[in-house]
Structure formats: structure tokens, C-alpha cells
PyMOL Python script that loads the backbone (N, CA, C, O; Angstrom):
from pymol import cmd

cmd.read_pdbstr("""\
ATOM      1  N   MET A   1      43.532  37.567 -11.121  1.00  0.00           N
ATOM      2  CA  MET A   1      43.264  37.036 -10.003  1.00  0.00           C
ATOM      3  C   MET A   1      42.046  36.701  -9.588  1.00  0.00           C
ATOM      4  O   MET A   1      40.939  36.979  -9.126  1.00  0.00           O
ATOM      5  N   GLY A   2      43.106  35.703 -10.138  1.00  0.00           N
ATOM      6  CA  GLY A   2      42.739  33.713  -9.316  1.00  0.00           C
ATOM      7  C   GLY A   2      42.299  33.351  -7.973  1.00  0.00           C
ATOM      8  O   GLY A   2      41.474  34.097  -7.447  1.00  0.00           O
ATOM      9  N   GLY A   3      42.659  32.464  -7.415  1.00  0.00           N
ATOM     10  CA  GLY A   3      42.527  31.540  -6.741  1.00  0.00           C
ATOM     11  C   GLY A   3      41.687  31.520  -5.959  1.00  0.00           C
ATOM     12  O   GLY A   3      40.864  31.902  -6.790  1.00  0.00           O
ATOM     13  N   ILE A   4      40.644  31.340  -4.377  1.00  0.00           N
ATOM     14  CA  ILE A   4      39.176  30.277  -3.906  1.00  0.00           C
ATOM     15  C   ILE A   4      38.194  30.779  -4.991  1.00  0.00           C
ATOM     16  O   ILE A   4      37.363  30.329  -5.780  1.00  0.00           O
ATOM     17  N   TYR A   5      39.036  32.603  -4.392  1.00  0.00           N
ATOM     18  CA  TYR A   5      36.855  33.214  -5.151  1.00  0.00           C
ATOM     19  C   TYR A   5      36.670  33.099  -6.748  1.00  0.00           C
ATOM     20  O   TYR A   5      35.531  33.195  -7.204  1.00  0.00           O
ATOM     21  N   ASP A   6      37.635  32.921  -7.502  1.00  0.00           N
ATOM     22  CA  ASP A   6      37.267  33.058  -8.607  1.00  0.00           C
ATOM     23  C   ASP A   6      36.110  32.572  -8.809  1.00  0.00           C
ATOM     24  O   ASP A   6      35.578  31.525  -8.438  1.00  0.00           O
ATOM     25  N   ALA A   7      35.675  33.669  -9.605  1.00  0.00           N
ATOM     26  CA  ALA A   7      34.130  32.902 -10.355  1.00  0.00           C
ATOM     27  C   ALA A   7      33.322  31.782 -10.109  1.00  0.00           C
ATOM     28  O   ALA A   7      32.343  31.404  -9.466  1.00  0.00           O
ATOM     29  N   ASN A   8      34.479  31.295 -11.194  1.00  0.00           N
ATOM     30  CA  ASN A   8      34.498  29.681 -11.703  1.00  0.00           C
ATOM     31  C   ASN A   8      34.805  28.440 -10.675  1.00  0.00           C
ATOM     32  O   ASN A   8      34.304  27.339 -10.903  1.00  0.00           O
ATOM     33  N   ASN A   9      35.733  28.681  -9.421  1.00  0.00           N
ATOM     34  CA  ASN A   9      35.828  27.992  -8.898  1.00  0.00           C
ATOM     35  C   ASN A   9      34.580  28.412  -7.896  1.00  0.00           C
ATOM     36  O   ASN A   9      34.115  27.527  -7.178  1.00  0.00           O
ATOM     37  N   MET A  10      34.303  29.087  -7.866  1.00  0.00           N
ATOM     38  CA  MET A  10      32.899  29.725  -6.832  1.00  0.00           C
ATOM     39  C   MET A  10      31.047  28.968  -7.670  1.00  0.00           C
ATOM     40  O   MET A  10      29.864  28.854  -7.350  1.00  0.00           O
ATOM     41  N   ALA A  11      31.880  28.692  -8.714  1.00  0.00           N
ATOM     42  CA  ALA A  11      30.130  28.451 -10.178  1.00  0.00           C
ATOM     43  C   ALA A  11      30.366  26.942  -9.300  1.00  0.00           C
ATOM     44  O   ALA A  11      29.421  26.375  -8.752  1.00  0.00           O
ATOM     45  N   ASN A  12      32.257  26.231  -9.262  1.00  0.00           N
ATOM     46  CA  ASN A  12      32.060  25.075  -9.064  1.00  0.00           C
ATOM     47  C   ASN A  12      31.890  24.058  -8.527  1.00  0.00           C
ATOM     48  O   ASN A  12      31.870  22.866  -8.832  1.00  0.00           O
ATOM     49  N   LEU A  13      31.654  25.195  -6.894  1.00  0.00           N
ATOM     50  CA  LEU A  13      31.752  24.517  -5.875  1.00  0.00           C
ATOM     51  C   LEU A  13      30.294  24.864  -5.356  1.00  0.00           C
ATOM     52  O   LEU A  13      29.909  24.119  -4.455  1.00  0.00           O
ATOM     53  N   THR A  14      29.115  26.188  -5.887  1.00  0.00           N
ATOM     54  CA  THR A  14      27.890  26.558  -5.781  1.00  0.00           C
ATOM     55  C   THR A  14      27.273  24.792  -6.040  1.00  0.00           C
ATOM     56  O   THR A  14      26.404  24.186  -5.414  1.00  0.00           O
ATOM     57  N   LYS A  15      28.114  24.352  -7.186  1.00  0.00           N
ATOM     58  CA  LYS A  15      27.213  23.754  -8.432  1.00  0.00           C
ATOM     59  C   LYS A  15      27.267  22.021  -7.296  1.00  0.00           C
ATOM     60  O   LYS A  15      26.452  21.139  -7.025  1.00  0.00           O
ATOM     61  N   GLU A  16      28.535  22.274  -6.996  1.00  0.00           N
ATOM     62  CA  GLU A  16      28.754  20.562  -6.111  1.00  0.00           C
ATOM     63  C   GLU A  16      27.774  20.378  -4.132  1.00  0.00           C
ATOM     64  O   GLU A  16      27.197  19.597  -3.375  1.00  0.00           O
ATOM     65  N   TYR A  17      28.211  21.648  -4.290  1.00  0.00           N
ATOM     66  CA  TYR A  17      26.965  21.251  -2.972  1.00  0.00           C
ATOM     67  C   TYR A  17      25.416  21.524  -3.077  1.00  0.00           C
ATOM     68  O   TYR A  17      24.565  21.513  -2.188  1.00  0.00           O
ATOM     69  N   PHE A  18      25.291  21.804  -4.596  1.00  0.00           N
ATOM     70  CA  PHE A  18      23.556  21.608  -4.383  1.00  0.00           C
ATOM     71  C   PHE A  18      23.701  20.282  -5.133  1.00  0.00           C
ATOM     72  O   PHE A  18      22.890  19.366  -4.999  1.00  0.00           O
ATOM     73  N   ASP A  19      24.763  20.228  -5.920  1.00  0.00           N
ATOM     74  CA  ASP A  19      24.059  18.775  -6.365  1.00  0.00           C
ATOM     75  C   ASP A  19      24.020  17.803  -5.206  1.00  0.00           C
ATOM     76  O   ASP A  19      23.267  16.830  -5.212  1.00  0.00           O
ATOM     77  N   LYS A  20      24.592  17.999  -4.517  1.00  0.00           N
ATOM     78  CA  LYS A  20      24.753  17.156  -3.265  1.00  0.00           C
ATOM     79  C   LYS A  20      23.464  17.169  -2.949  1.00  0.00           C
ATOM     80  O   LYS A  20      22.583  16.335  -3.157  1.00  0.00           O
ATOM     81  N   LYS A  21      23.430  19.036  -2.002  1.00  0.00           N
ATOM     82  CA  LYS A  21      21.743  18.908  -1.859  1.00  0.00           C
ATOM     83  C   LYS A  21      20.788  17.977  -2.667  1.00  0.00           C
ATOM     84  O   LYS A  21      20.197  16.906  -2.522  1.00  0.00           O
ATOM     85  N   ILE A  22      20.890  18.582  -3.239  1.00  0.00           N
ATOM     86  CA  ILE A  22      19.235  17.637  -4.534  1.00  0.00           C
ATOM     87  C   ILE A  22      20.341  16.139  -5.078  1.00  0.00           C
ATOM     88  O   ILE A  22      20.079  15.832  -6.241  1.00  0.00           O
ATOM     89  N   GLY A  23      21.328  15.343  -4.508  1.00  0.00           N
ATOM     90  CA  GLY A  23      21.091  14.338  -4.417  1.00  0.00           C
ATOM     91  C   GLY A  23      20.790  13.300  -2.959  1.00  0.00           C
ATOM     92  O   GLY A  23      20.864  12.090  -2.746  1.00  0.00           O
ATOM     93  N   GLY A  24      20.511  14.214  -2.341  1.00  0.00           N
ATOM     94  CA  GLY A  24      20.608  13.059  -0.911  1.00  0.00           C
ATOM     95  C   GLY A  24      18.910  13.856  -0.527  1.00  0.00           C
ATOM     96  O   GLY A  24      18.358  13.461   0.500  1.00  0.00           O
ATOM     97  N   VAL A  25      18.213  14.899  -1.356  1.00  0.00           N
ATOM     98  CA  VAL A  25      16.692  14.773  -1.281  1.00  0.00           C
ATOM     99  C   VAL A  25      16.030  14.048  -2.573  1.00  0.00           C
ATOM    100  O   VAL A  25      14.969  13.565  -2.970  1.00  0.00           O
ATOM    101  N   THR A  26      16.863  14.203  -2.813  1.00  0.00           N
ATOM    102  CA  THR A  26      16.099  12.800  -3.955  1.00  0.00           C
ATOM    103  C   THR A  26      16.468  11.774  -3.208  1.00  0.00           C
ATOM    104  O   THR A  26      15.749  11.690  -2.212  1.00  0.00           O
ATOM    105  N   LYS A  27      17.685  10.558  -3.295  1.00  0.00           N
ATOM    106  CA  LYS A  27      17.084   9.848  -2.339  1.00  0.00           C
ATOM    107  C   LYS A  27      16.567   9.873  -0.877  1.00  0.00           C
ATOM    108  O   LYS A  27      16.834   8.947  -0.111  1.00  0.00           O
ATOM    109  N   ASP A  28      15.906  10.823  -0.539  1.00  0.00           N
ATOM    110  CA  ASP A  28      15.258  10.774   0.187  1.00  0.00           C
ATOM    111  C   ASP A  28      13.062  10.904  -0.283  1.00  0.00           C
ATOM    112  O   ASP A  28      11.967  10.502   0.111  1.00  0.00           O
ATOM    113  N   LEU A  29      13.667  11.695  -1.264  1.00  0.00           N
ATOM    114  CA  LEU A  29      11.803  10.978  -1.835  1.00  0.00           C
ATOM    115  C   LEU A  29      11.467   9.619  -2.761  1.00  0.00           C
ATOM    116  O   LEU A  29      10.739   8.838  -3.374  1.00  0.00           O
ATOM    117  N   LYS A  30      12.667  10.101  -2.268  1.00  0.00           N
ATOM    118  CA  LYS A  30      12.721   8.163  -3.067  1.00  0.00           C
ATOM    119  C   LYS A  30      12.132   7.102  -2.305  1.00  0.00           C
ATOM    120  O   LYS A  30      11.555   6.097  -2.718  1.00  0.00           O
ATOM    121  N   SER A  31      12.466   7.639  -0.603  1.00  0.00           N
ATOM    122  CA  SER A  31      13.084   6.671   0.135  1.00  0.00           C
ATOM    123  C   SER A  31      11.436   6.520   1.449  1.00  0.00           C
ATOM    124  O   SER A  31      11.367   5.761   2.416  1.00  0.00           O
ATOM    125  N   TYR A  32      10.108   7.756   0.859  1.00  0.00           N
ATOM    126  CA  TYR A  32       9.361   8.578   1.030  1.00  0.00           C
ATOM    127  C   TYR A  32       8.602   7.093   0.056  1.00  0.00           C
ATOM    128  O   TYR A  32       7.833   6.136   0.146  1.00  0.00           O
ATOM    129  N   VAL A  33       9.264   7.626  -0.595  1.00  0.00           N
ATOM    130  CA  VAL A  33       7.756   7.109  -1.625  1.00  0.00           C
ATOM    131  C   VAL A  33       8.365   5.316  -2.211  1.00  0.00           C
ATOM    132  O   VAL A  33       7.537   4.436  -2.447  1.00  0.00           O
ATOM    133  N   ASN A  34       9.432   5.147  -2.312  1.00  0.00           N
ATOM    134  CA  ASN A  34       8.637   3.583  -1.693  1.00  0.00           C
ATOM    135  C   ASN A  34       8.233   3.092  -0.138  1.00  0.00           C
ATOM    136  O   ASN A  34       7.782   2.002   0.214  1.00  0.00           O
ATOM    137  N   ASP A  35       8.556   4.297   0.685  1.00  0.00           N
ATOM    138  CA  ASP A  35       7.466   3.489   0.861  1.00  0.00           C
ATOM    139  C   ASP A  35       5.886   3.766   1.622  1.00  0.00           C
ATOM    140  O   ASP A  35       5.085   3.429   2.493  1.00  0.00           O
ATOM    141  N   LYS A  36       6.082   4.318   0.930  1.00  0.00           N
ATOM    142  CA  LYS A  36       4.241   4.442   0.962  1.00  0.00           C
ATOM    143  C   LYS A  36       3.544   3.431  -0.443  1.00  0.00           C
ATOM    144  O   LYS A  36       2.417   2.937  -0.485  1.00  0.00           O
ATOM    145  N   HIS A  37       4.506   3.357  -1.374  1.00  0.00           N
ATOM    146  CA  HIS A  37       4.344   2.825  -2.441  1.00  0.00           C
ATOM    147  C   HIS A  37       3.792   1.253  -1.221  1.00  0.00           C
ATOM    148  O   HIS A  37       2.775   0.560  -1.209  1.00  0.00           O
ATOM    149  N   GLU A  38       5.159   1.253  -0.289  1.00  0.00           N
ATOM    150  CA  GLU A  38       4.312  -0.313   0.077  1.00  0.00           C
ATOM    151  C   GLU A  38       3.385  -0.548   0.514  1.00  0.00           C
ATOM    152  O   GLU A  38       2.607  -1.473   0.280  1.00  0.00           O
ATOM    153  N   GLU A  39       3.316   0.788   1.663  1.00  0.00           N
ATOM    154  CA  GLU A  39       2.239   0.658   2.445  1.00  0.00           C
ATOM    155  C   GLU A  39       0.986   0.963   1.686  1.00  0.00           C
ATOM    156  O   GLU A  39       0.157   0.681   2.551  1.00  0.00           O
ATOM    157  N   LEU A  40       0.014   1.510   0.218  1.00  0.00           N
ATOM    158  CA  LEU A  40      -0.544   1.219  -0.667  1.00  0.00           C
ATOM    159  C   LEU A  40      -0.563   0.500  -0.428  1.00  0.00           C
ATOM    160  O   LEU A  40      -1.412   0.091   0.364  1.00  0.00           O
ATOM    161  N   ALA A  41       0.416  -0.261  -0.957  1.00  0.00           N
ATOM    162  CA  ALA A  41      -0.267  -1.623  -1.481  1.00  0.00           C
ATOM    163  C   ALA A  41      -0.782  -2.955  -0.530  1.00  0.00           C
ATOM    164  O   ALA A  41      -1.686  -3.785  -0.628  1.00  0.00           O
ATOM    165  N   ARG A  42       0.423  -2.648   0.537  1.00  0.00           N
ATOM    166  CA  ARG A  42      -0.597  -3.846   2.128  1.00  0.00           C
ATOM    167  C   ARG A  42      -2.033  -2.859   2.873  1.00  0.00           C
ATOM    168  O   ARG A  42      -2.276  -2.781   4.078  1.00  0.00           O
ATOM    169  N   LEU A  43      -2.658  -2.329   1.968  1.00  0.00           N
ATOM    170  CA  LEU A  43      -3.956  -1.040   2.286  1.00  0.00           C
ATOM    171  C   LEU A  43      -4.443  -1.765   1.407  1.00  0.00           C
ATOM    172  O   LEU A  43      -4.861  -2.863   1.776  1.00  0.00           O
ATOM    173  N   VAL A  44      -4.572  -1.323  -0.323  1.00  0.00           N
ATOM    174  CA  VAL A  44      -4.778  -2.280  -0.940  1.00  0.00           C
ATOM    175  C   VAL A  44      -5.322  -4.176  -0.638  1.00  0.00           C
ATOM    176  O   VAL A  44      -6.367  -4.498  -0.072  1.00  0.00           O
ATOM    177  N   SER A  45      -4.407  -5.028  -1.129  1.00  0.00           N
ATOM    178  CA  SER A  45      -4.331  -6.104  -0.514  1.00  0.00           C
ATOM    179  C   SER A  45      -5.727  -6.792   0.414  1.00  0.00           C
ATOM    180  O   SER A  45      -6.610  -7.611   0.162  1.00  0.00           O
ATOM    181  N   ALA A  46      -5.301  -5.849   1.729  1.00  0.00           N
ATOM    182  CA  ALA A  46      -6.228  -5.998   2.643  1.00  0.00           C
ATOM    183  C   ALA A  46      -7.465  -5.715   2.773  1.00  0.00           C
ATOM    184  O   ALA A  46      -8.324  -6.457   3.249  1.00  0.00           O
ATOM    185  N   GLY A  47      -7.588  -4.783   2.416  1.00  0.00           N
ATOM    186  CA  GLY A  47      -9.147  -3.897   1.353  1.00  0.00           C
ATOM    187  C   GLY A  47      -9.642  -5.548  -0.049  1.00  0.00           C
ATOM    188  O   GLY A  47     -10.527  -6.401   0.009  1.00  0.00           O
ATOM    189  N   PHE A  48      -8.886  -5.363  -0.762  1.00  0.00           N
ATOM    190  CA  PHE A  48      -9.334  -7.182  -1.301  1.00  0.00           C
ATOM    191  C   PHE A  48      -9.803  -8.057  -0.594  1.00  0.00           C
ATOM    192  O   PHE A  48     -10.904  -8.593  -0.719  1.00  0.00           O
ATOM    193  N   GLU A  49      -8.607  -8.351   0.571  1.00  0.00           N
ATOM    194  CA  GLU A  49      -9.095  -9.662   0.567  1.00  0.00           C
ATOM    195  C   GLU A  49     -10.602  -9.114   1.775  1.00  0.00           C
ATOM    196  O   GLU A  49     -11.365 -10.080   1.778  1.00  0.00           O
ATOM    197  N   ASP A  50     -10.873  -8.591   2.200  1.00  0.00           N
ATOM    198  CA  ASP A  50     -12.118  -8.042   2.899  1.00  0.00           C
ATOM    199  C   ASP A  50     -13.103  -8.357   2.328  1.00  0.00           C
ATOM    200  O   ASP A  50     -13.857  -9.302   2.563  1.00  0.00           O
ATOM    201  N   VAL A  51     -13.155  -7.557   1.517  1.00  0.00           N
ATOM    202  CA  VAL A  51     -13.404  -7.353  -0.003  1.00  0.00           C
ATOM    203  C   VAL A  51     -14.615  -9.239  -0.321  1.00  0.00           C
ATOM    204  O   VAL A  51     -15.762  -9.529   0.018  1.00  0.00           O
ATOM    205  N   ILE A  52     -13.455 -10.063  -1.143  1.00  0.00           N
ATOM    206  CA  ILE A  52     -13.260 -11.697  -1.109  1.00  0.00           C
ATOM    207  C   ILE A  52     -14.368 -12.354  -0.107  1.00  0.00           C
ATOM    208  O   ILE A  52     -15.427 -12.841  -0.503  1.00  0.00           O
ATOM    209  N   LYS A  53     -13.913 -12.283   1.377  1.00  0.00           N
ATOM    210  CA  LYS A  53     -14.377 -12.181   2.409  1.00  0.00           C
ATOM    211  C   LYS A  53     -15.981 -11.838   2.754  1.00  0.00           C
ATOM    212  O   LYS A  53     -16.749 -12.691   3.199  1.00  0.00           O
ATOM    213  N   ARG A  54     -16.251 -10.856   2.559  1.00  0.00           N
ATOM    214  CA  ARG A  54     -17.036 -10.629   2.715  1.00  0.00           C
ATOM    215  C   ARG A  54     -18.059 -11.134   1.349  1.00  0.00           C
ATOM    216  O   ARG A  54     -19.273 -10.989   1.492  1.00  0.00           O
ATOM    217  N   LEU A  55     -17.457 -11.801  -0.135  1.00  0.00           N
ATOM    218  CA  LEU A  55     -18.560 -11.921  -1.044  1.00  0.00           C
ATOM    219  C   LEU A  55     -18.598 -12.770  -1.283  1.00  0.00           C
ATOM    220  O   LEU A  55     -19.020 -13.174  -2.366  1.00  0.00           O
ATOM    221  N   ASP A  56     -17.843 -13.966   0.319  1.00  0.00           N
ATOM    222  CA  ASP A  56     -17.904 -15.221   0.049  1.00  0.00           C
ATOM    223  C   ASP A  56     -18.928 -16.075   1.017  1.00  0.00           C
ATOM    224  O   ASP A  56     -18.534 -16.834   1.903  1.00  0.00           O
ATOM    225  N   VAL A  57     -19.474 -15.975   0.891  1.00  0.00           N
ATOM    226  CA  VAL A  57     -21.101 -16.049   2.151  1.00  0.00           C
ATOM    227  C   VAL A  57     -21.701 -17.522   1.611  1.00  0.00           C
ATOM    228  O   VAL A  57     -22.846 -17.906   1.850  1.00  0.00           O
ATOM    229  N   ARG A  58     -20.017 -18.792   0.303  1.00  0.00           N
ATOM    230  CA  ARG A  58     -20.880 -19.745   0.837  1.00  0.00           C
ATOM    231  C   ARG A  58     -21.013 -21.345   2.424  1.00  0.00           C
ATOM    232  O   ARG A  58     -21.718 -22.334   2.226  1.00  0.00           O
ATOM    233  N   GLU A  59     -20.526 -21.234   3.222  1.00  0.00           N
ATOM    234  CA  GLU A  59     -19.956 -20.918   4.149  1.00  0.00           C
ATOM    235  C   GLU A  59     -21.587 -20.959   5.576  1.00  0.00           C
ATOM    236  O   GLU A  59     -21.773 -21.612   6.602  1.00  0.00           O
ATOM    237  N   ARG A  60     -22.192 -20.164   5.026  1.00  0.00           N
ATOM    238  CA  ARG A  60     -22.775 -19.560   5.710  1.00  0.00           C
ATOM    239  C   ARG A  60     -24.071 -19.601   5.280  1.00  0.00           C
ATOM    240  O   ARG A  60     -25.028 -19.524   6.050  1.00  0.00           O
ATOM    241  N   VAL A  61     -24.164 -19.727   4.005  1.00  0.00           N
ATOM    242  CA  VAL A  61     -25.314 -19.919   2.731  1.00  0.00           C
ATOM    243  C   VAL A  61     -25.701 -22.083   3.409  1.00  0.00           C
ATOM    244  O   VAL A  61     -26.755 -22.645   3.704  1.00  0.00           O
ATOM    245  N   GLU A  62     -23.977 -22.678   3.367  1.00  0.00           N
ATOM    246  CA  GLU A  62     -24.617 -24.418   3.652  1.00  0.00           C
ATOM    247  C   GLU A  62     -24.874 -24.034   5.480  1.00  0.00           C
ATOM    248  O   GLU A  62     -25.318 -25.162   5.693  1.00  0.00           O
ATOM    249  N   LYS A  63     -24.906 -23.702   6.175  1.00  0.00           N
ATOM    250  CA  LYS A  63     -25.322 -23.631   7.475  1.00  0.00           C
ATOM    251  C   LYS A  63     -26.371 -22.847   8.044  1.00  0.00           C
ATOM    252  O   LYS A  63     -26.622 -22.887   9.249  1.00  0.00           O
ATOM    253  N   LEU A  64     -27.385 -21.690   6.716  1.00  0.00           N
ATOM    254  CA  LEU A  64     -28.685 -21.597   6.442  1.00  0.00           C
ATOM    255  C   LEU A  64     -29.615 -22.364   6.822  1.00  0.00           C
ATOM    256  O   LEU A  64     -30.503 -22.431   7.671  1.00  0.00           O
ATOM    257  N   GLU A  65     -28.906 -23.282   5.436  1.00  0.00           N
ATOM    258  CA  GLU A  65     -29.163 -25.021   4.632  1.00  0.00           C
ATOM    259  C   GLU A  65     -30.252 -25.278   5.592  1.00  0.00           C
ATOM    260  O   GLU A  65     -31.452 -25.004   5.624  1.00  0.00           O
ATOM    261  N   LYS A  66     -29.307 -25.987   6.475  1.00  0.00           N
ATOM    262  CA  LYS A  66     -28.672 -27.121   7.481  1.00  0.00           C
ATOM    263  C   LYS A  66     -30.097 -26.196   8.226  1.00  0.00           C
ATOM    264  O   LYS A  66     -31.300 -26.406   8.072  1.00  0.00           O
ATOM    265  N   ASN A  67     -29.552 -25.377   8.867  1.00  0.00           N
ATOM    266  CA  ASN A  67     -30.669 -25.010   9.879  1.00  0.00           C
ATOM    267  C   ASN A  67     -32.279 -25.076   9.728  1.00  0.00           C
ATOM    268  O   ASN A  67     -33.147 -25.453  10.515  1.00  0.00           O
ATOM    269  N   VAL A  68     -32.356 -24.439   8.093  1.00  0.00           N
ATOM    270  CA  VAL A  68     -34.152 -24.222   8.112  1.00  0.00           C
ATOM    271  C   VAL A  68     -34.410 -26.137   7.593  1.00  0.00           C
ATOM    272  O   VAL A  68     -35.468 -26.684   7.903  1.00  0.00           O
ATOM    273  N   GLY A  69     -32.911 -27.199   6.541  1.00  0.00           N
ATOM    274  CA  GLY A  69     -33.844 -28.068   7.458  1.00  0.00           C
ATOM    275  C   GLY A  69     -33.855 -28.665   8.326  1.00  0.00           C
ATOM    276  O   GLY A  69     -34.667 -29.590   8.354  1.00  0.00           O
ATOM    277  N   LYS A  70     -32.996 -28.454   9.432  1.00  0.00           N
ATOM    278  CA  LYS A  70     -33.749 -29.275  10.732  1.00  0.00           C
ATOM    279  C   LYS A  70     -34.723 -28.090  11.513  1.00  0.00           C
ATOM    280  O   LYS A  70     -35.073 -28.414  12.648  1.00  0.00           O
ATOM    281  N   ILE A  71     -35.131 -26.933  11.089  1.00  0.00           N
ATOM    282  CA  ILE A  71     -36.641 -26.684  11.093  1.00  0.00           C
ATOM    283  C   ILE A  71     -38.070 -27.441  10.367  1.00  0.00           C
ATOM    284  O   ILE A  71     -38.974 -28.075  10.911  1.00  0.00           O
ATOM    285  N   MET A  72     -37.862 -27.107   9.016  1.00  0.00           N
ATOM    286  CA  MET A  72     -38.943 -28.176   8.193  1.00  0.00           C
ATOM    287  C   MET A  72     -38.940 -29.601   9.148  1.00  0.00           C
ATOM    288  O   MET A  72     -39.810 -29.453  10.005  1.00  0.00           O
ATOM    289  N   GLU A  73     -38.388 -30.685   9.269  1.00  0.00           N
ATOM    290  CA  GLU A  73     -38.006 -32.053  10.418  1.00  0.00           C
ATOM    291  C   GLU A  73     -39.095 -31.521  10.914  1.00  0.00           C
ATOM    292  O   GLU A  73     -40.233 -31.910  10.653  1.00  0.00           O
ATOM    293  N   ALA A  74     -38.533 -29.745  12.346  1.00  0.00           N
ATOM    294  CA  ALA A  74     -38.800 -30.289  13.810  1.00  0.00           C
ATOM    295  C   ALA A  74     -40.752 -29.699  13.254  1.00  0.00           C
ATOM    296  O   ALA A  74     -41.618 -29.797  14.123  1.00  0.00           O
ATOM    297  N   ILE A  75     -41.095 -29.236  12.042  1.00  0.00           N
ATOM    298  CA  ILE A  75     -42.261 -28.708  11.317  1.00  0.00           C
ATOM    299  C   ILE A  75     -43.242 -30.348  10.470  1.00  0.00           C
ATOM    300  O   ILE A  75     -44.342 -30.651  10.006  1.00  0.00           O
ATOM    301  N   ASN A  76     -41.789 -30.977  10.760  1.00  0.00           N
ATOM    302  CA  ASN A  76     -42.155 -32.398  10.142  1.00  0.00           C
ATOM    303  C   ASN A  76     -42.794 -32.045   8.526  1.00  0.00           C
ATOM    304  O   ASN A  76     -43.907 -32.380   8.120  1.00  0.00           O
ATOM    305  N   LEU A  77     -41.871 -31.369   7.853  1.00  0.00           N
ATOM    306  CA  LEU A  77     -41.887 -30.589   5.734  1.00  0.00           C
ATOM    307  C   LEU A  77     -40.420 -31.270   6.082  1.00  0.00           C
ATOM    308  O   LEU A  77     -39.315 -30.906   6.484  1.00  0.00           O
ATOM    309  N   ARG A  78     -41.118 -32.529   5.661  1.00  0.00           N
ATOM    310  CA  ARG A  78     -39.556 -32.580   4.240  1.00  0.00           C
ATOM    311  C   ARG A  78     -39.435 -33.062   3.120  1.00  0.00           C
ATOM    312  O   ARG A  78     -40.204 -33.926   2.699  1.00  0.00           O
ATOM    313  N   VAL A  79     -38.318 -32.523   2.356  1.00  0.00           N
ATOM    314  CA  VAL A  79     -38.004 -31.681   1.822  1.00  0.00           C
ATOM    315  C   VAL A  79     -37.866 -32.779   0.438  1.00  0.00           C
ATOM    316  O   VAL A  79     -37.491 -32.352  -0.654  1.00  0.00           O
TER     317      VAL A  79
END
""", "prot")
cmd.dss("prot")
cmd.show_as("cartoon", "prot")
cmd.util.cbc("prot")
cmd.orient("prot")
């Protein structure tokens, strides 16, 4: 007894169905992971930029040194 209800035929149809479903899920999962990976890279990059900005205090120190110089000049304590 063959035909469309043959066990072998049904097994192949089932395999094709699951291969298609799994293939779609795999593509979706890869896309999701790639999106999250890019988002994580942006967040890490922004975090490092913020840390570098906070650690780079040269401008602030220069301003403070100028202000201290002006204060010392104002009270006649030349350096």
C-alpha cells in the first residue's frame, strides 16, 4: 500500500516541514543575536568613551592652575 500516506513519504514530509521551521527559527535567532551583538558593542563603546572622558582631566587641571595663578597674583604671592 503506497501513495501519499506511505510511512516513508510521511517521514520525508515531516522532515521537510521541520527543516523549514528550524531553518526559519535559526535565521531569526541569528538575526536577533547579531542585532544584540551590535547593540552591546555600541553600549560598550559609549561606556568606554564616557570613562575616557571622565579620566581625561587635563583641561580641568589647566583651568584650575590658571585660576590659582590669578588668585595668587591677586593676593600678591607670585610663583
